[in-house]
N, C-alpha and C positions, 0 to 999 in steps of 0.2 A: 504494499500500499504505499503510495507516495503522498507527501504531505505539502510539498511546495514545488515551484518551478525556479529554474535558474536561467539567467540570460547572461551572456559573456559578450561584451561590446569593446571595440577599439575605435580610435578616431577614424580609421579607414573602412571598418566593415562590422557587421554582425557576425560574430564568430559561432555563436550558438544561441538559439532562442527557445525558451520553453521546455528545457531539459527537466524532466521529472526527477525529483530527489527526495530521499528520506533523511539525509543529512549531508553536510559538506564541510571540509576543512579549507579555511582560507588563510593564506599568509598575510599578516599585517606588519605594520612597522613596530608593533609592540608584542609580535610573536603570533604564533598560530592560534586561530579561534575555530571552534566547532560550532556550527549552526544546526540546530535540532528543531523539530516542529514547535511551533508556538514560541518561537524565540522573540525576545523583545525588539522593538524597532531599533535600529542603529545605523550609523554611517561611520565608516572607518577607512583610514588610509591603508592602501595595499603596499606590500613590498615585493621584490622579486621572489618568486618561489612557485610551488606546485599548488594548484587549486585541484582538490579532489572532491568530486560529486559522486556520492554513494547513491546509486539508483534503487537498491533493494533487490528483492527476489525477482521482480518483474523487468527491471532495466539494468543495463550494465553500469559498472563504476567506470567514470571517465576522469582522466588526469589532464590538466592544462598547464602549460608553462605561461605564467603571467608576470608582468612587471609594473610597478608603480601605477597608482591610480586610486580609486575609491570603490567601496562596496556599499550597497544600500540593502538593508534587510527590512522588508515592509510586509507584515502579515504573511501571506502565502506566496511571496515572490522574493527573490534575491536577485539584485543586478550587480554584476561585476563590470565596471568601467576602467579598463586597463589600457596603459600605453601600448602594450603589446600582449598578444594572447594567441597561443597555438596548441591545439590538441596534440597529445604525445604521438598519436599514430600518423600524423602527417609532417613530423619534423625531418626536414632534409639534413642528414648528418654532415654531409660534405660542406653545405653552406654553413652550418654552425661552426665547423672546424675553421673554415676561412675567417668567419667573423671573429672567432677567438684569436687566431693568429694576427689578424689586423689590429685588434684592440691591444694585445700584448706588444705588438710592435711599436704602437704609438706610446704605450705607457713606458716601455723600456728603450725607446729610440735615442734618448740622450737630448732630444729637443726639449727646451723648457715648455711646459704646458700651463695655460692658465688654470685656475681653480675650476672654472666651468668646463674646460676640456678634460681636466683630470677626472672630474665627476662623471662626465659623458662616457669616456673610455672605461672607466672602471664598471660602470653599469652595463656596458656593451659586453665586457668580459664576463661579468656575472651571469647575464642572460645566456650567453653562448655556453658557458660551463653547464648552466641548468639544462638547456636544450639537449646537449651531448649526453647528459646523465639520463635524461628521460628517454631519448632514442635508444640508448644501450639497454635500458630497463624493459623496453618493449619486445626485445628479441627473445 
C-alpha cells in the first residue's frame, strides 16, 4: 500500500512524477531524513547524495543521484527540486568518469581558483563520485 507520491524536478526537466512511495530517504544539509506516511509538512535544503524511494510490495525501490536544492513535504506529496537528478539505472559511467577527471584536474591544476570556482569544482567532483558509486552498485 502506497501512502504518498514523489516528484523529482530539476531546472531542465521533470525527472520523475507521481512515483508511489511508502517511505523515502532524503540527503539534506543536516543529514539524511526518513519520510514516512503522515509526516509533518516541511521544507529542507538538499545536499548531494542518494535519494531512495521505497515503493513497497507493489512498486520497486528507486535510487536517484541528486545535488543541492530543496525538498517540500506536503500531506501526501513530496517534491524534490534539485540542481541535478539522475536515476541510477541511466547513469553514464564513462561520462561520470570524464566529469570527475575534469573536476580533479581543475582542483589540482595549480592555477589559482576563486572561492566560487573552488566550490563549483568540488561539487562537480562530489557529484561525479556519487554517480560512479551508484552506477557500480547497479551492476
